[in-house]
N, C-alpha and C positions, 0 to 999 in steps of 0.2 A: 504494500500500500504506500501511496505517496503522502508524506507528511505535509499538510497544508493548513493554513488558517481556516477556521470554520467559516463557511460561506452562508451567512444567514442575514444579510443586510436587508432583505425585503421583508422578512418576518418581523412582526411587532406584537407586543403585548396589547391587551385591551385598552390600556391607557396611552398607547402610542409610543412606548419605549422600544427602540430597536432591539431585536433579539440578540444582536452581537454584544450587548452590554447587560444581558441577563444571565442568571445562573440558576441551575436547578438545585433546590434544597432537598428534594426527595419527599416533601410533604405538602405539595401544592404547586401553584404556578411559579415560574421564576420571578425574582425580584430584581430591580435595577442594582447595578454595581457602581462603586465610586469611580472605577477606572474605565474611561472610554478612549484612552490613548495608549501609545506605547509607554513602557516604563523601563527603568534601568535593569531590574533583575526580578526573575521569578524563582523562588525557592520551591522546588517541586519534590514531592515524595509519594511513593506508593505505600499504601497501608492495607494489610490484610490481617484482620483480627489483632489489632494493636490497641485495644481499648485501654490497657494500663499505661500506655506510653504516649499516645498521639497528642494529647492535650499539652503535655510537658514539652514535647519536641516542637510543636507548632508555636507555642509561646516563646521558646528559645529562638526560633527562626524569626519571629516578629521583632524580637529584641535585636537580633543581628542586623536585620534590615534597617532598623532605626539607627544603628551605629554607622551605617553607610550613607546616611542622609535621608532615609525614609522613603525612597522612591522605588517601591517594589510591592510584591504580593507573595502570599504563601498558597501554593496549589497542592491540594491533597487528592490523590487518586485512590478512592476507597474501592479496593479490588474485590468486591463481593463479600465483604465481611459479614459475619453472623454473630459477633460477640458484643454488639453495641457500639462498635467503632463509628458506624454511619451516623448514629444519633449524636455522638460526641462531636464529630466533625461539623454536622449541621448546626449544633449549638455554638461552636466557635465561630462559624460563619455568620450566624445571626448577631453575634456580639461585636464583630470586627469586620469592616468592609474590605480589609486587606486580605482576608481569608476566602479562598474559593475552593469548591469541591466538585469533583466529577465522580459519580457513583457507577460502578460496573454492576450490572444485575447478577452476574456470575463471576467467579474467579477466573481471571485470564493469565495469572502467573506473572513472573517478573517482566518478561518481554512485553506482554500485553499492557501492563500498568505503565511501564516506562515509555512505550510508544504513545500512549494517551497523554502522558505528562509532556512529552516533547511537542505533540500536536497542539495542546491546549495552552501552553505557556505564552504569556504576552510580553515578558521582559525581553530587552535586547540581549540579556545574558540569562542562561538557565543554569541554576545551581541544583544538581541532582543529589539527593541523599535519602537514606532510609528513615522510617518513622519509628525506629526501635531504640533510639538514643545511643547508638554505638559511636556516633561522631558528634563533635562540638559544632553546633550550627554557627557559632561565632567565628569559626574559621572562614566564613563567607568574606569577612573583611580582608583577610590575607589573600584569598583567591581573587577577589576583584582587583587588588593591588597588582597581582601577577598578570592580570588580563591586559595590561598596557603593552605587554610584549608577546602575547600569545592569543590564539583563537580558542584553544582548549587547555584548561588547567586540570591536571590529574592528581588526585590525592594518593599518596603512597604511605601505607601504614608503617610506622617505625617498628611496631610489633603487633602480633595478632593474639589477643586474649581469648582464644577459642580452644575447644577440644582438639586433640591431635588428629582425630579422624577428619574433622572439617578442614584443618590445615593441609593435610595430605590431599584431600579431594580438591581443594583450591589450587594447590601446586600442580596437580595433574591437569586441571582445567586450563590453567594459564599456559602450561607447556604445549598442550594439544592446540590451543587457540593460536599461540604464536607461530606454530608450524603451519597452520592453515591460513592465518591472517597475520603476516609478519608486521609487528608493531614495535616501535622503539620505546617501549614502556616497561617498567618493572611490574606494574600491577594495573588492572583495569576492572576492579570490583569493589571500589570504595565510594568516594564522593568526587564529583566532577563539576567543572564550570565550562559551559559551551557557549560559543557565540551563536545566537539563534539563527541569524541569517545563513550560516553554514548548514544548519540542520534543515532549514526550510526547503532547501534545494534537493534534498535526498529522497530517494525511494527506499523505504524500509521493508525488507523481505522477511525478517525474523517472525516466526509464528508464535502465537500465544503459548503459555505454559512451558516456555524454554527460558534460558538465561543467555541468549546470544545477541540481544539487541545492542549492548554496549560495544562488544568487539566489532560488530558490523558497522556501527556508526563511526567508531574510531578509525577503522581501516579505510572506510570511504573518505573520511576527512584527510587521512594521511595521503591517499592517492591524489586528492584534490589540492594538495600543497598547504594544508593547514599547519600552523605553527603550534607546537606542543611545548608545555613546560610541566614539570612535576614538582610537587610540594609535599614535604614530609608532614604527616599529621599523626596525632595520637588517637588510637582507637581504644574503646573500653567495652566490657561485656554489655550485651543488651540489658536494658533496665528491668524488663519483666517479659513474660510470655515465652513462646516457643519459636526458635529459628525455623525458617521455612526452606532455606536454600540448600540444605544438606541431604535431602532425600535422594535415595538411589534412583528412584523412578525418574525424577527430574534430571539427575545427572546423565542417565542413559539417553533420555529424549534430547537433552541439550547436545550431547556428543553426536548423535545422529543428525541433528539439525545443523551443527557446524559443518559436517561433511557435505550435507545438501547445499548449504549456503555458499561455501567457498567458490565453486565455479560460477554460480549465478551472480554473485557480487562482483567478481572479476570481470565477467562479461558486461555487466551493467557499466562498470567504470571505464572499460575499454571503449564503449560506445558513447560515453558522456562527452558532450561538446566541451572543448577546451575553455570557452568563455565562462562555463559554469564552475570551473575548478578553483577559482579564487573567491572567497566569500566577500560579500559587500562590506565595506568598512574596514577591510584588512589590507595592509600594504602588500603588494606583490613582492615575492622574494627576488 
């Protein structure tokens, strides 16, 4: 699917507000949002059954945006949660117009949630992170500082406070992915800052319920001449709840998806017109 801004300029609410500035709360008609223009940054996160964590993480993200000057939003993609996450996110949105939510009716997995986040973000920059509290949202300030010299800023964990089984699985994932999608990065499964104009021009082929969307996007960006920088970050154990990414079924499906994707993505990028390979707003190399 091609990532593009939602095309809904003709649709309006009963009171005449354009649908492009409405948001679905999950319990009635959309209501107007404060932002009707581009903004500096969208802090985007996927949330699947993160009821104990999501309010804390969203609050931290709002505080981080305020540190950068306040020009931004928090976008939560509720990925079919069944534990009350949806109601919590809607409550946050009702109290603060900087919070926006997209609700998936069913769980679409990591790639599904992240693709929605990339499609729905309004900021010139997209800061992607999880809703489980493993990362400090205030790192946003450091990431935006680095964006003066890069199109993509990649967080690299100084250490991984996880069980050995998850660490081994992650290392295997990175090794296989780097073989299929050569990337000049130590890690690509933590937090990221993307220039949105770069993402908007991409076709995303990763299927839901896999974990391949970030390697795909990063590889496409590399082929198109994007500038990368890496930033050391501190990681911590998730605050509460169960980790979702270490399931064997997801790992196997992701491996098969990587093998399927590799030739398709290469073929896409071979056919990509040269003029589309340098993101708008980024100096050519």
